[in-house]
N, C-alpha and C positions, 0 to 999 in steps of 0.2 A: 374289666380286663385291664391289666396293668401294661403300660407302654414300656418297651425296652428302653433303657437309658440312652442308647445310641440315637434313637429317633428324637429324643428331647435335645440332644446336643447338636444335631445336624444343622439347624438354622444358624447357630453361632459359628460352627465350623465353616459353613459356606460363606458367611459374611467375612470371616477372617481371610479367606482365599480370594475374595473378589478384588479386582484391580482397584487401586486407589484412584479416586476422582481427582482430576487436576485441580490445583488450588485456583481459586478465583483471582483473576488479575485485578489490580487496583485500576479502576476506570480512569481516575485522574492521571495516574502515571502513564497509562496507555495513551491518553490524549496528549500529554506532554511529550512523550517520546515520538509520536507520529508528527506532531507539530514541529519538532526539531528536525525530523527528516525533511519536511517540506521547506523549512527555513534554510537548510543546507542546500537543497535543490535550487531554491530561489537565488541564493548567493552565487552558486556556480553558474547558473544561467546568466545572471546579470554581469558576470565578468567574462562572458563569452565562452564558457567551458561546458560544452555539450556532454563530453565524456564524464565530467564531474557531476553534472545534473543527472545522468543516467545511473549513478551509484545508488540512487534511491529506489531503483527497480531491481527486481529479482533477476539475477544473471542466470537465466534458464531459457531453454527452447520452449518452455511452457508459458512464459510471460505472454499475455495477450494485450494488444493495444487496439482500441476501436476508435477510429477517427473518420474524417470526411471521406477518406479514400478507402474505407472498409477495414477489414481485419488484418492485423499484422501479428504473427506469432514469432516469439523469440526476442531475446535481448539485443543481439547484434543487428537483426533487421530493423528493430525499432530505433536503435542508434543511427543506423544508416539513413532511415527516413528523416530523422531530426536533422542530420547533417545536410541532407539534400534540400529540405524545406527551409532551413535556416543556415545558409552557407557562410554568413559573416556576422560579426557582432551587431552591425547596423540592422541586418535582417532579423536578428534575435530580439533586439530591443531590450526593454527593461520589464521583467516579469513581476507581477504581484498577484497574490491569491487573496480573495475576500470571501466573506460569508461562509467560512469553513464550519462544517458540522462533522465532527469526528465522533463516530459511534462505535464503541467496542461491541463486538458480537459474541466473543468468547475470549478466553485467556490468550489465544493466539490468532485472532482474526478481528478485523475492524473494517468499516467503510468510511469514506470521507466524501462529502458532497461540498462543492464550492464553485466559485467563479474564478476564472483566470483572465488576466489582461496583460497584453504586451503593448507598452508605450513605444511607438516607433515613429519619431518625428518626421523622418524623411520618407518613409514607406507607407505610412498609415497604420493606425492602431489595429490590433486584432483582439478579440475577446470571445469568451464562451463559457460554458459550464462543464463540469466534470464529475464523474463518480469513480473513485479509486477504491480498489479492494486491497487492503494490506494484510499480510500474514507475518507472524513472527517466526522466522526460520533461522535456526542456529543462534537464537537469542537476539536477532536483529530484525527490526520492522522493515519490510520491503513491500513495494507495490507489486502485486502479482497480476492485476488487471487494471487497465486504465481505459475508461470510455470518456473521451473528450469531444465536445462539439464546438 
């Protein structure tokens, strides 16, 4: 039995209508772009600019920060918590990140694992580890979730 021509063309027609797969992001470019966000955050923190530091975070009520005090949802509450915990440049100290492992997960998502350290000569140093989830939103890499200990 001969197949109708339409059935032979169906797989090709369906493939042509399928949504395009997103182009794979360059992992090296993703790592570089995210490292730049972290460098900008570090510079802002070290000049006592908490609001500038927060520019690396997603300005959304869906941002989540997990720290020693529990969960905080939203960009503004996270900023408020930072300002309350670090009310002055002396309290903020000098921030540095080490041991960064930036792992792209998809063209628009990545996670970063590392260690943070605040050098605070008059108040005592603080340090811990973190896991950041980054997403590329509107062409910009931002932190959408931060679990810092």
